[in-house]
N, C-alpha and C positions, 0 to 999 in steps of 0.2 A: 143780068141773066139770073134765072132762078134754078133751084135744085131740080125742079120738074123738067127742065130743058137739057140737063146733062145726059149724054149718051151712056149706055152700059159700058163699063170699063173705064169711065172717066174719073179722075181725081180732082177735087176742088177744095177750096177753103171758104168757110162761111164769112161773108162780108157784113151782113146785116140781117136781123130778124124783124119781120113785119108782123102785124097782128096786134091784138090787144088783150089785156086781162087774162082769163083762164087759159085761152088758147096759146098765147105766147109763153105763159108759165109752164104749160104741159110740154111744149117743145123744148124749153130750156131744161126741164127736169129729166128729159131723155138724154141729156148730154150734148145737145146741139146748141153751142154757144159761139159767139164771134171768135174767129181765128182757128177754129177746129177743122182738121182735115177730114174730108169725107170721100169714100170710094163707092161708086155706084156698082153694085154686084149684079143685080137682076131687076127686070121689070116683068110683072105678071103678064100673061098672054093678052089680057084686055087692057093693059096699061096701068092698072091700079091693084095693089099697092106697088111701091118701089122698095127694093131691099138694098140697104146701104151698110157699109162698115164704118163705124165711128167709135173712136177711143177703144179699139180692140174687140168690139162685139158687133154682132149683126142686128140690124133694126129694120123693121118694115114700117113705112109711113105712107099715108094716103097722099094722092096727088094734090089734094086741096091744101094739105099741110106743107108739102114740098114747095108749093107755089109761094108760100110766105117766107121762104128762106132764100135770100139773095146770096149768090156765090161769086167768086172771082177766080 
């Protein structure tokens, strides 16, 4: 399952980051690394972006980026 598929109000843990090069590095620079807990706060009316809480702060990410994050 990917972060894109998690419903609003769901809490998950990152299992694996997919993607390559600068895209993967950008995701990791935002604090999204393996083993980190994520809480899905909101989804925009048209579904993009997704607002999550990670490491004590709120972060909005695109669905395309959320699809690269496998969760458990």
